[in-house]
N, CA, C and O atoms as a Tinker XYZ file with bonds, in Angstrom:
   352  protein
     1  N     31.922000   22.181000   21.813000    73     2
     2  CA    31.478000   20.775000   21.590000    64     1     3
     3  C     30.366000   21.345000   20.500000    63     2     4     5
     4  O     29.480000   22.195000   20.590000    81     3
     5  N     30.876000   20.380000   19.302000    73     3     6
     6  CA    29.420000   20.650000   17.868000    64     5     7
     7  C     27.777000   20.117000   18.538000    63     6     8     9
     8  O     27.399000   19.374000   19.443000    81     7
     9  N     27.207000   20.890000   17.611000    73     7    10
    10  CA    25.483000   20.689000   17.980000    64     9    11
    11  C     25.360000   19.319000   17.540000    63    10    12    13
    12  O     26.285000   18.733000   16.979000    81    11
    13  N     24.150000   18.756000   17.800000    73    11    14
    14  CA    23.987000   17.586000   17.721000    64    13    15
    15  C     22.946000   17.575000   16.336000    63    14    16    17
    16  O     22.994000   16.790000   15.388000    81    15
    17  N     22.083000   18.611000   16.535000    73    15    18
    18  CA    21.424000   18.523000   15.124000    64    17    19
    19  C     21.624000   18.429000   13.782000    63    18    20    21
    20  O     22.724000   18.154000   13.300000    81    19
    21  N     20.746000   18.616000   13.209000    73    19    22
    22  CA    21.582000   17.887000   11.669000    64    21    23
    23  C     21.076000   19.367000   10.869000    63    22    24    25
    24  O     20.155000   20.173000   11.003000    81    23
    25  N     22.308000   19.185000    9.934000    73    23    26
    26  CA    22.716000   20.633000    8.962000    64    25    27
    27  C     21.620000   20.708000    7.965000    63    26    28    29
    28  O     21.416000   19.710000    7.273000    81    27
    29  N     20.643000   22.125000    7.752000    73    27    30
    30  CA    19.892000   22.284000    6.976000    64    29    31
    31  C     20.891000   21.629000    5.870000    63    30    32    33
    32  O     22.093000   21.480000    6.091000    81    31
    33  N     20.096000   21.166000    4.357000    73    31    34
    34  CA    20.082000   20.591000    3.837000    64    33    35
    35  C     19.667000   21.335000    2.611000    63    34    36    37
    36  O     18.597000   20.915000    2.171000    81    35
    37  N     20.195000   22.318000    1.927000    73    35    38
    38  CA    19.548000   23.626000    1.848000    64    37    39
    39  C     19.622000   23.201000   -0.660000    63    38    40    41
    40  O     20.617000   23.149000   -1.383000    81    39
    41  N     18.791000   23.105000   -0.867000    73    39    42
    42  CA    19.323000   22.980000   -2.997000    64    41    43
    43  C     18.692000   21.176000   -3.247000    63    42    44    45
    44  O     18.322000   20.636000   -4.290000    81    43
    45  N     18.745000   20.836000   -2.382000    73    43    46
    46  CA    19.524000   19.504000   -2.767000    64    45    47
    47  C     18.308000   18.478000   -2.430000    63    46    48    49
    48  O     18.750000   17.411000   -2.004000    81    47
    49  N     16.244000   18.550000   -2.549000    73    47    50
    50  CA    15.496000   18.375000   -2.769000    64    49    51
    51  C     15.381000   17.379000   -1.810000    63    50    52    53
    52  O     14.746000   16.376000   -2.136000    81    51
    53  N     16.146000   17.477000   -0.029000    73    51    54
    54  CA    15.738000   17.107000    0.926000    64    53    55
    55  C     13.991000   17.974000    1.641000    63    54    56    57
    56  O     13.832000   19.117000    2.072000    81    55
    57  N     13.389000   17.293000    1.550000    73    55    58
    58  CA    12.443000   17.796000    1.979000    64    57    59
    59  C     11.963000   17.020000    3.206000    63    58    60    61
    60  O     10.856000   17.274000    3.682000    81    59
    61  N     12.648000   16.210000    3.663000    73    59    62
    62  CA    11.931000   16.004000    5.967000    64    61    63
    63  C     11.855000   16.692000    6.388000    63    62    64    65
    64  O     12.896000   17.349000    6.404000    81    63
    65  N     11.006000   17.131000    6.933000    73    63    66
    66  CA    11.301000   17.880000    8.173000    64    65    67
    67  C     10.288000   19.009000    8.274000    63    66    68    69
    68  O      9.718000   19.564000    9.214000    81    67
    69  N     10.275000   19.190000    6.457000    73    67    70
    70  CA     9.373000   20.633000    6.801000    64    69    71
    71  C      7.919000   20.428000    6.642000    63    70    72    73
    72  O      7.450000   19.291000    6.693000    81    71
    73  N      7.352000   21.229000    6.496000    73    71    74
    74  CA     5.613000   21.527000    6.957000    64    73    75
    75  C      4.910000   21.444000    5.244000    63    74    76    77
    76  O      5.581000   21.952000    4.347000    81    75
    77  N      4.058000   21.030000    5.026000    73    75    78
    78  CA     3.273000   21.921000    3.510000    64    77    79
    79  C      2.715000   23.151000    3.366000    63    78    80    81
    80  O      2.010000   23.909000    4.031000    81    79
    81  N      3.318000   23.120000    2.142000    73    79    82
    82  CA     2.930000   25.014000    1.501000    64    81    83
    83  C      1.262000   24.994000    1.408000    63    82    84    85
    84  O      0.606000   23.997000    1.108000    81    83
    85  N      0.703000   26.342000    1.739000    73    83    86
    86  CA    -0.456000   26.426000    1.975000    64    85    87
    87  C     -0.494000   25.649000    0.331000    63    86    88    89
    88  O     -0.516000   24.429000    0.499000    81    87
    89  N     -0.505000   25.980000   -1.029000    73    87    90
    90  CA    -0.984000   25.447000   -1.930000    64    89    91
    91  C     -0.587000   23.522000   -1.718000    63    90    92    93
    92  O     -1.334000   22.846000   -2.426000    81    91
    93  N      0.062000   22.985000   -1.184000    73    91    94
    94  CA    -0.001000   21.082000   -0.857000    64    93    95
    95  C     -1.202000   21.050000   -0.169000    63    94    96    97
    96  O     -2.129000   20.387000   -0.635000    81    95
    97  N     -1.349000   21.738000    0.994000    73    95    98
    98  CA    -2.863000   22.016000    1.529000    64    97    99
    99  C     -3.795000   21.952000    1.640000    63    98   100   101
   100  O     -4.470000   21.451000    2.539000    81    99
   101  N     -4.290000   22.912000   -0.096000    73    99   102
   102  CA    -5.308000   22.744000   -0.924000    64   101   103
   103  C     -5.394000   21.874000   -2.046000    63   102   104   105
   104  O     -6.327000   21.748000   -2.840000    81   103
   105  N     -4.228000   21.254000   -2.004000    73   103   106
   106  CA    -4.272000   20.569000   -3.104000    64   105   107
   107  C     -4.667000   18.686000   -2.223000    63   106   108   109
   108  O     -5.464000   17.934000   -2.784000    81   107
   109  N     -4.134000   18.363000   -1.215000    73   107   110
   110  CA    -4.786000   17.785000   -0.192000    64   109   111
   111  C     -6.577000   17.904000    0.004000    63   110   112   113
   112  O     -7.396000   17.014000   -0.227000    81   111
   113  N     -6.875000   19.500000    0.572000    73   111   114
   114  CA    -8.275000   19.476000    0.494000    64   113   115
   115  C     -9.030000   19.447000   -0.697000    63   114   116   117
   116  O    -10.234000   19.677000   -0.812000    81   115
   117  N     -8.396000   19.210000   -1.380000    73   115   118
   118  CA    -9.303000   19.168000   -2.703000    64   117   119
   119  C     -9.565000   17.703000   -3.496000    63   118   120   121
   120  O    -10.371000   17.199000   -4.279000    81   119
   121  N     -8.669000   17.455000   -2.961000    73   119   122
   122  CA    -8.672000   15.724000   -3.244000    64   121   123
   123  C     -9.307000   15.047000   -1.953000    63   122   124   125
   124  O     -8.791000   13.945000   -1.767000    81   123
   125  N    -10.103000   15.316000   -1.169000    73   123   126
   126  CA    -9.994000   14.056000   -0.071000    64   125   127
   127  C    -11.080000   13.752000   -0.407000    63   126   128   129
   128  O    -11.242000   12.588000   -0.041000    81   127
   129  N    -12.359000   14.288000   -1.135000    73   127   130
   130  CA   -13.243000   12.969000   -1.391000    64   129   131
   131  C    -13.198000   11.840000   -2.104000    63   130   132   133
   132  O    -14.059000   10.961000   -2.132000    81   131
   133  N    -12.002000   11.881000   -2.784000    73   131   134
   134  CA   -11.561000   10.978000   -2.950000    64   133   135
   135  C    -10.403000   10.493000   -2.533000    63   134   136   137
   136  O     -9.397000   10.211000   -3.184000    81   135
   137  N    -10.642000   10.409000   -1.280000    73   135   138
   138  CA    -9.113000    9.706000    0.334000    64   137   139
   139  C    -10.236000    9.472000    0.071000    63   138   140   141
   140  O    -10.476000    8.947000   -1.016000    81   139
   141  N    -11.555000    9.859000    1.198000    73   139   142
   142  CA   -12.221000    9.307000    2.105000    64   141   143
   143  C    -12.518000    8.182000    1.424000    63   142   144   145
   144  O    -12.497000    7.180000    2.138000    81   143
   145  N    -12.961000    7.879000   -0.441000    73   143   146
   146  CA   -14.310000    7.410000   -0.654000    64   145   147
   147  C    -13.319000    6.208000   -1.070000    63   146   148   149
   148  O    -13.815000    5.082000   -1.023000    81   147
   149  N    -11.823000    6.334000   -1.516000    73   147   150
   150  CA   -11.498000    5.441000   -1.518000    64   149   151
   151  C    -10.897000    4.451000   -0.609000    63   150   152   153
   152  O    -10.560000    3.285000   -0.816000    81   151
   153  N    -10.854000    5.013000    0.197000    73   151   154
   154  CA   -10.702000    3.769000    2.248000    64   153   155
   155  C    -11.436000    3.645000    2.272000    63   154   156   157
   156  O    -11.435000    2.669000    1.521000    81   155
   157  N    -13.300000    3.876000    2.755000    73   155   158
   158  CA   -14.323000    3.565000    2.212000    64   157   159
   159  C    -14.197000    2.253000    1.130000    63   158   160   161
   160  O    -14.943000    1.291000    1.315000    81   159
   161  N    -13.328000    2.244000    0.109000    73   159   162
   162  CA   -13.596000    1.054000   -0.801000    64   161   163
   163  C    -12.426000   -0.245000    0.033000    63   162   164   165
   164  O    -12.212000   -1.450000    0.166000    81   163
   165  N    -12.076000    0.792000    0.310000    73   163   166
   166  CA   -10.649000   -0.423000   -0.011000    64   165   167
   167  C    -11.557000   -1.285000    2.037000    63   166   168   169
   168  O    -11.387000   -2.445000    2.413000    81   167
   169  N    -12.084000   -0.584000    2.534000    73   167   170
   170  CA   -12.711000   -0.800000    3.742000    64   169   171
   171  C    -13.974000   -2.267000    3.544000    63   170   172   173
   172  O    -14.102000   -3.201000    4.335000    81   171
   173  N    -14.725000   -2.050000    2.305000    73   171   174
   174  CA   -15.257000   -3.208000    1.608000    64   173   175
   175  C    -14.609000   -4.538000    1.676000    63   174   176   177
   176  O    -15.107000   -5.545000    2.180000    81   175
   177  N    -12.977000   -4.399000    0.891000    73   175   178
   178  CA   -13.162000   -4.900000    0.505000    64   177   179
   179  C    -12.119000   -5.931000    1.199000    63   178   180   181
   180  O    -11.734000   -7.028000    0.795000    81   179
   181  N    -11.733000   -5.088000    2.584000    73   179   182
   182  CA   -10.942000   -6.451000    3.645000    64   181   183
   183  C    -12.015000   -6.587000    4.280000    63   182   184   185
   184  O    -11.694000   -7.197000    5.300000    81   183
   185  N    -13.271000   -6.358000    4.304000    73   183   186
   186  CA   -14.814000   -6.596000    5.063000    64   185   187
   187  C    -14.609000   -8.490000    3.968000    63   186   188   189
   188  O    -14.581000   -9.642000    4.401000    81   187
   189  N    -14.515000   -7.964000    2.573000    73   187   190
   190  CA   -15.446000   -8.585000    2.082000    64   189   191
   191  C    -13.571000   -9.676000    2.116000    63   190   192   193
   192  O    -12.959000   -8.683000    2.510000    81   191
   193  N    -12.788000  -10.434000    2.045000    73   191   194
   194  CA   -12.077000  -11.131000    2.761000    64   193   195
   195  C    -11.775000  -12.117000    3.477000    63   194   196   197
   196  O    -10.992000  -13.037000    3.240000    81   195
   197  N    -12.629000  -11.844000    4.670000    73   195   198
   198  CA   -13.147000  -12.578000    5.307000    64   197   199
   199  C    -13.807000  -13.666000    5.169000    63   198   200   201
   200  O    -13.494000  -14.600000    5.908000    81   199
   201  N    -14.662000  -13.809000    4.402000    73   199   202
   202  CA   -15.575000  -14.349000    4.112000    64   201   203
   203  C    -16.013000  -15.062000    2.537000    63   202   204   205
   204  O    -15.120000  -14.969000    1.694000    81   203
   205  N    -16.994000  -15.590000    2.198000    73   203   206
   206  CA   -17.493000  -16.035000    0.961000    64   205   207
   207  C    -18.264000  -14.313000    1.072000    63   206   208   209
   208  O    -19.020000  -14.059000    2.010000    81   207
   209  N    -17.931000  -13.236000   -0.027000    73   207   210
   210  CA   -18.856000  -12.136000    0.009000    64   209   211
   211  C    -20.951000  -12.858000   -0.444000    63   210   212   213
   212  O    -21.468000  -13.566000   -1.307000    81   211
   213  N    -21.362000  -12.172000    0.642000    73   211   214
   214  CA   -23.394000  -12.694000    0.105000    64   213   215
   215  C    -23.522000  -11.496000   -0.734000    63   214   216   217
   216  O    -22.442000  -10.908000   -0.804000    81   215
   217  N    -24.394000  -10.971000   -1.347000    73   215   218
   218  CA   -25.552000  -10.277000   -1.172000    64   217   219
   219  C    -25.006000   -8.220000   -1.214000    63   218   220   221
   220  O    -24.705000   -7.191000   -1.819000    81   219
   221  N    -25.225000   -8.859000   -0.179000    73   219   222
   222  CA   -24.633000   -6.842000    1.527000    64   221   223
   223  C    -23.033000   -7.228000    0.718000    63   222   224   225
   224  O    -22.893000   -6.809000   -0.431000    81   223
   225  N    -22.511000   -7.589000    1.011000    73   223   226
   226  CA   -20.689000   -7.455000    0.454000    64   225   227
   227  C    -20.887000   -6.983000   -0.941000    63   226   228   229
   228  O    -20.289000   -6.091000   -1.543000    81   227
   229  N    -21.565000   -7.531000   -1.216000    73   227   230
   230  CA   -21.563000   -7.060000   -3.086000    64   229   231
   231  C    -22.030000   -6.363000   -3.161000    63   230   232   233
   232  O    -21.772000   -5.783000   -4.216000    81   231
   233  N    -23.337000   -5.510000   -2.121000    73   231   234
   234  CA   -23.769000   -4.283000   -2.690000    64   233   235
   235  C    -23.090000   -3.041000   -1.600000    63   234   236   237
   236  O    -23.344000   -1.853000   -1.401000    81   235
   237  N    -22.351000   -3.782000   -1.183000    73   235   238
   238  CA   -21.283000   -2.642000   -0.788000    64   237   239
   239  C    -20.129000   -2.467000   -1.594000    63   238   240   241
   240  O    -19.826000   -1.382000   -2.089000    81   239
   241  N    -19.595000   -3.325000   -1.711000    73   239   242
   242  CA   -18.303000   -3.113000   -2.605000    64   241   243
   243  C    -19.341000   -2.351000   -4.005000    63   242   244   245
   244  O    -18.986000   -1.206000   -4.284000    81   243
   245  N    -20.027000   -2.676000   -4.485000    73   243   246
   246  CA   -20.607000   -1.341000   -5.570000    64   245   247
   247  C    -20.583000   -0.085000   -5.126000    63   246   248   249
   248  O    -20.098000    0.911000   -5.663000    81   247
   249  N    -21.190000   -0.207000   -4.018000    73   247   250
   250  CA   -22.050000    1.424000   -3.488000    64   249   251
   251  C    -20.263000    2.592000   -3.803000    63   250   252   253
   252  O    -20.065000    3.772000   -4.092000    81   251
   253  N    -19.515000    1.585000   -3.572000    73   251   254
   254  CA   -18.299000    2.387000   -2.407000    64   253   255
   255  C    -17.299000    2.650000   -3.952000    63   254   256   257
   256  O    -16.459000    3.527000   -4.147000    81   255
   257  N    -17.716000    1.650000   -4.804000    73   255   258
   258  CA   -17.013000    1.548000   -5.972000    64   257   259
   259  C    -17.276000    2.927000   -7.106000    63   258   260   261
   260  O    -16.464000    3.597000   -7.744000    81   259
   261  N    -19.068000    2.998000   -7.001000    73   259   262
   262  CA   -19.451000    4.334000   -7.469000    64   261   263
   263  C    -19.426000    5.729000   -6.965000    63   262   264   265
   264  O    -19.641000    6.800000   -7.533000    81   263
   265  N    -19.047000    5.374000   -5.529000    73   263   266
   266  CA   -18.143000    6.935000   -5.025000    64   265   267
   267  C    -16.886000    7.104000   -5.220000    63   266   268   269
   268  O    -16.441000    8.245000   -5.093000    81   267
   269  N    -16.140000    6.189000   -5.519000    73   267   270
   270  CA   -14.807000    6.826000   -5.925000    64   269   271
   271  C    -14.760000    6.954000   -7.609000    63   270   272   273
   272  O    -13.912000    7.311000   -8.426000    81   271
   273  N    -16.260000    6.422000   -7.671000    73   271   274
   274  CA   -15.746000    7.199000   -9.287000    64   273   275
   275  C    -16.105000    8.325000   -9.714000    63   274   276   277
   276  O    -15.412000    9.105000  -10.367000    81   275
   277  N    -18.149000    8.588000   -9.068000    73   275   278
   278  CA   -17.813000    9.470000   -9.026000    64   277   279
   279  C    -16.611000   11.132000   -8.262000    63   278   280   281
   280  O    -16.381000   12.273000   -8.664000    81   279
   281  N    -16.206000   10.339000   -7.104000    73   279   282
   282  CA   -14.998000   11.348000   -6.730000    64   281   283
   283  C    -14.241000   12.294000   -7.211000    63   282   284   285
   284  O    -14.003000   13.497000   -7.111000    81   283
   285  N    -13.789000   10.859000   -8.052000    73   283   286
   286  CA   -12.725000   10.859000   -9.241000    64   285   287
   287  C    -13.224000   12.143000  -10.607000    63   286   288   289
   288  O    -12.391000   12.812000  -11.219000    81   287
   289  N    -14.340000   12.202000  -10.771000    73   287   290
   290  CA   -14.675000   12.578000  -12.168000    64   289   291
   291  C    -15.233000   13.452000  -11.521000    63   290   292   293
   292  O    -15.487000   14.262000  -12.413000    81   291
   293  N    -15.798000   14.089000  -10.147000    73   291   294
   294  CA   -15.539000   15.704000  -10.155000    64   293   295
   295  C    -15.117000   16.122000   -9.555000    63   294   296   297
   296  O    -15.518000   17.233000   -9.210000    81   295
   297  N    -13.547000   15.322000   -8.748000    73   295   298
   298  CA   -12.554000   15.823000   -8.947000    64   297   299
   299  C    -11.585000   16.534000  -10.452000    63   298   300   301
   300  O    -11.105000   17.640000  -10.701000    81   299
   301  N    -11.635000   15.550000  -10.996000    73   299   302
   302  CA   -11.325000   15.823000  -12.644000    64   301   303
   303  C    -12.292000   16.858000  -13.882000    63   302   304   305
   304  O    -12.137000   17.363000  -14.994000    81   303
   305  N    -13.073000   16.767000  -13.068000    73   303   306
   306  CA   -14.107000   17.713000  -14.003000    64   305   307
   307  C    -13.889000   19.149000  -12.933000    63   306   308   309
   308  O    -13.855000   20.200000  -13.575000    81   307
   309  N    -13.786000   19.259000  -11.870000    73   307   310
   310  CA   -13.268000   20.570000  -11.429000    64   309   311
   311  C    -12.342000   21.072000  -12.139000    63   310   312   313
   312  O    -12.371000   21.934000  -13.017000    81   311
   313  N    -10.834000   19.974000  -11.333000    73   311   314
   314  CA   -10.122000   20.623000  -12.711000    64   313   315
   315  C     -9.881000   21.121000  -14.296000    63   314   316   317
   316  O     -9.012000   21.828000  -14.806000    81   315
   317  N    -11.157000   20.359000  -14.888000    73   315   318
   318  CA   -10.542000   21.159000  -16.327000    64   317   319
   319  C    -11.183000   22.202000  -16.225000    63   318   320   321
   320  O    -11.124000   23.092000  -17.075000    81   319
   321  N    -12.028000   22.272000  -14.980000    73   319   322
   322  CA   -13.290000   24.055000  -15.089000    64   321   323
   323  C    -12.809000   25.018000  -15.005000    63   322   324   325
   324  O    -13.031000   26.093000  -15.563000    81   323
   325  N    -11.588000   24.490000  -13.777000    73   323   326
   326  CA   -10.879000   25.290000  -13.190000    64   325   327
   327  C    -11.083000   25.819000  -12.057000    63   326   328   329
   328  O    -10.401000   26.566000  -11.355000    81   327
   329  N    -12.232000   25.298000  -11.928000    73   327   330
   330  CA   -12.776000   25.924000  -10.289000    64   329   331
   331  C    -12.508000   25.513000   -9.424000    63   330   332   333
   332  O    -12.025000   24.397000   -9.616000    81   331
   333  N    -12.549000   25.918000   -7.966000    73   331   334
   334  CA   -11.357000   25.357000   -6.474000    64   333   335
   335  C    -12.592000   24.632000   -5.139000    63   334   336   337
   336  O    -12.558000   24.010000   -4.077000    81   335
   337  N    -13.666000   25.289000   -6.181000    73   335   338
   338  CA   -14.773000   25.383000   -5.059000    64   337   339
   339  C    -15.882000   25.906000   -4.389000    63   338   340   341
   340  O    -16.293000   26.907000   -4.976000    81   339
   341  N    -16.477000   25.648000   -3.472000    73   339   342
   342  CA   -16.712000   27.009000   -3.153000    64   341   343
   343  C    -19.189000   26.409000   -3.321000    63   342   344   345
   344  O    -19.673000   25.293000   -3.507000    81   343
   345  N    -19.740000   27.448000   -3.179000    73   343   346
   346  CA   -21.522000   27.234000   -3.372000    64   345   347
   347  C    -20.964000   26.987000   -4.715000    63   346   348   349
   348  O    -19.963000   27.229000   -5.389000    81   347
   349  N    -22.636000   26.102000   -4.799000    73   347   350
   350  CA   -22.697000   25.543000   -6.430000    64   349   351
   351  C    -23.577000   26.160000   -6.844000    63   350   352
   352  O    -23.927000   26.026000   -8.016000    81   351
């Protein structure tokens, strides 16, 4: 009887079922501040969808947008200077 397991696909670019490499995990970790800021911005946008945005909603959206821009700027600066983090 043949095995029911899927055969290994070598060299075809099929990446399903593989674990991320340490380099990929490091890249994700480096981008986490941007990801968190974008999630917070999305949360603020979703909260403002249910009602007419008031002053507090507008402030929350502005703060969240500034956090996203700041996180993206810091990530871009880190990439251009070649630093990967650590103590400042």
